[in-house]
C-alpha positions in Angstrom: -0.1 -0.1 0.0 1.4 3.3 -1.2 2.7 6.0 1.8 3.0 9.5 2.4 6.5 10.5 2.6 7.4 11.7 6.3 8.6 14.9 4.3 5.1 15.6 3.0 3.4 14.6 6.3 5.6 17.3 8.1 4.6 19.7 5.5 1.2 19.2 6.1 1.6 20.1 9.8 3.6 23.1 9.2 0.8 24.5 6.8 -1.4 24.3 9.2 0.6 27.0 11.1 0.6 25.5 14.5 -3.3 25.2 14.9 -4.0 21.6 16.4 -7.5 21.8 15.3 -6.4 22.5 11.9 -3.4 20.5 11.4 -6.7 17.6 12.5 -8.3 18.5 9.7 -5.3 19.1 7.6 -4.7 15.6 7.9 -8.1 13.8 7.3 -8.2 12.1 4.4 -10.8 13.2 1.9 -13.7 10.0 1.3 -13.3 9.8 -1.8 -9.7 9.2 -1.7 -8.1 5.6 -0.7 -7.3 5.2 2.6 -3.2 5.6 3.1 -2.1 5.2 6.5 0.6 6.9 7.9 4.0 5.2 8.6 5.5 5.2 12.1 8.2 8.0 11.3 4.9 10.3 10.3 3.4 9.5 13.6 6.1 10.7 15.1 6.9 14.0 13.7 3.3 15.1 14.2 3.7 14.3 17.7 6.7 16.1 17.8 5.7 19.1 16.2 1.8 18.9 18.3 3.8 18.5 21.8 7.3 20.3 21.7 6.2 22.9 18.8 7.4 26.5 20.5 3.7 27.4 19.8 3.0 24.4 23.1 5.3 26.5 25.2 3.8 30.2 24.7 0.3 29.1 24.9 1.0 26.9 28.6 2.8 30.4 28.9 -0.1 32.6 27.8 -2.2 30.9 29.7 -0.2 30.5 33.3 -0.2 34.2 33.0 -3.8 35.0 32.4 -4.7 31.9 35.4 -2.1 34.3 37.7 -3.9 37.5 36.9 -7.1 35.9 37.9 -5.0 34.2 41.0 -6.6 30.7 40.0 -6.4 28.3 42.0 -5.9 31.1 44.6 -4.0 28.4 46.9 -0.6 29.0 44.2 -0.7 32.9 44.9 -0.5 35.4 41.9 3.3 35.9 42.1 6.1 34.3 40.5 6.1 31.2 42.2 2.6 30.7 41.5 3.2 31.7 37.6 6.0 28.6 37.8 3.4 26.3 38.7 0.6 26.9 36.6 2.7 27.0 33.5 4.4 23.7 34.5 1.0 22.4 35.1 -0.3 23.4 31.7 2.9 22.4 30.1 2.9 18.8 31.8 -0.8 18.2 31.0 -0.1 18.8 27.7 2.7 16.4 27.6 0.8 13.4 29.0 -2.1 13.8 26.9 -0.2 13.9 24.0 2.4 10.9 24.9 -0.1 9.1 26.1 -2.1 9.3 22.9 0.9 8.8 21.0 2.2 5.8 22.6 -1.1 4.2 23.1 -2.1 4.5 19.6 1.5 3.6 17.8 1.2 0.3 20.1 -2.4 0.0 18.8 -1.4 0.5 15.2 -3.7 3.5 15.4 -4.2 6.6 13.0 -5.8 9.9 14.9 -7.0 11.2 11.8 -10.6 12.0 11.7 -11.9 10.4 8.7 -15.2 13.0 7.3 -18.6 11.3 7.1 -19.3 9.9 3.4 -23.2 10.7 4.7 -25.6 13.4 3.7 -27.5 15.5 6.5 -26.6 16.7 10.1 -27.9 13.9 11.6 -26.1 11.0 10.1 -23.0 13.1 10.0 -23.1 13.8 13.9 -24.1 10.3 14.4 -20.9 9.6 12.8 -19.0 11.9 14.9 -20.0 10.2 18.0 -19.5 6.9 16.2 -15.7 7.9 15.9 -15.2 9.3 18.9 -15.5 6.2 20.5 -14.0 4.2 17.8 -11.1 4.7 15.6 -9.2 3.9 12.4 -7.0 1.4 12.6 -3.9 1.2 9.8 -5.0 -1.9 8.0 -8.3 0.9 7.0 -10.5 -1.3 10.1 -12.0 0.3 13.3 -11.4 -0.3 17.0 -11.9 0.9 20.1 -10.4 4.0 20.6 -7.9 3.0 23.4 -5.6 5.9 22.9 -8.3 8.3 23.8 -9.6 6.0 26.8 -5.8 5.7 28.0 -5.0 9.3 27.7 -8.2 11.0 29.5 -7.6 8.7 32.2 -3.8 9.2 32.1 -4.5 12.9 32.1 -7.0 13.0 34.8 -4.9 11.2 37.4 -2.0 13.6 36.5 -3.9 16.9 36.9 -5.6 15.2 39.9 -1.8 15.0 41.3 -1.0 18.2 41.3 -3.6 20.5 41.9 -4.1 22.0 45.4 -6.5 19.4 47.9 -9.0 21.6 47.5 -9.5 20.4 43.7 -8.5 17.1 44.1 -10.7 13.5 44.6 -12.1 10.6 42.9 -15.2 13.1 41.5 -13.0 15.9 40.0 -11.6 13.3 38.3 -13.6 11.7 37.2 -15.0 14.6 35.9 -11.9 15.6 34.3 -11.9 12.2 32.6 -15.3 12.8 30.9 -14.5 16.4 29.9 -11.8 14.9 28.0 -14.0 12.7 26.1 -16.3 15.7 25.6 -13.2 17.2 24.2 -12.4 14.2 22.1 -16.2 14.9 20.6 -16.0 18.5 20.2 -12.4 18.6 18.2 -14.4 15.6 16.2 -17.1 18.1 15.5 -15.2 20.9 14.4 -13.3 18.7 11.8 -16.5 17.3 10.4 -18.8 20.6 9.9 -15.5 22.9 10.3 -14.5 22.8 6.0 -18.5 23.2 5.4 -18.7 26.2 7.7 -15.7 27.9 5.8 -16.9 26.9 2.6 -20.2 28.5 3.3 -18.3 32.0 4.5 -16.0 32.1 1.9 -19.0 31.4 -0.5 -21.2 34.4 1.3 -18.1 36.8 1.4 -18.0 36.6 -2.1 -21.6 38.1 -3.0 -20.5 41.1 -0.9 -19.5 44.2 -2.9 -16.9 45.5 -1.2 -15.0 42.3 -0.5 -14.8 42.1 -4.2 -13.5 45.2 -4.5 -10.5 44.3 -2.2 
């Protein structure tokens, strides 16, 4: 079976300009094109870019800055030590999440690219979004339960619970974090499914605006 070269895979990631959701859409095979799995080297390149690209550290810094300004959680304080703890927590969460998903996915021969639905209608396509959140495509073109996602939300929930202040720890909080992780996967897939259609709709209607045509 033919494979895309590692250089092309990295180029896809670079063209996405650092947007994780856009990367997912760019890397999603078209329903009308024969399925071509990613090689292990391509999966490694995608993992490294997604986890250790400069934008990851910048986002962590920005998120830590906002949380420090809001003093959330308040136990960590609103000065430099608190900023450092929040920065480490945000960055650590991203590393645990991406590494777990990559490792289990590589072991299970999963393809984390979202396959857009070939069906018409909002209802059937939404049903496919739900299905493709619970299940995931494998390198042989089949499907299995998304073990990498299950492992990721559990590992991330346990990790976050371990470094949160005592007030925010506990089984209930951790369970909510795990459920939220699955909801996050579903939201990402929903965006990957309908996002391209929304962008096409906006572009099509912008062309009808006289002022836009003159630009």
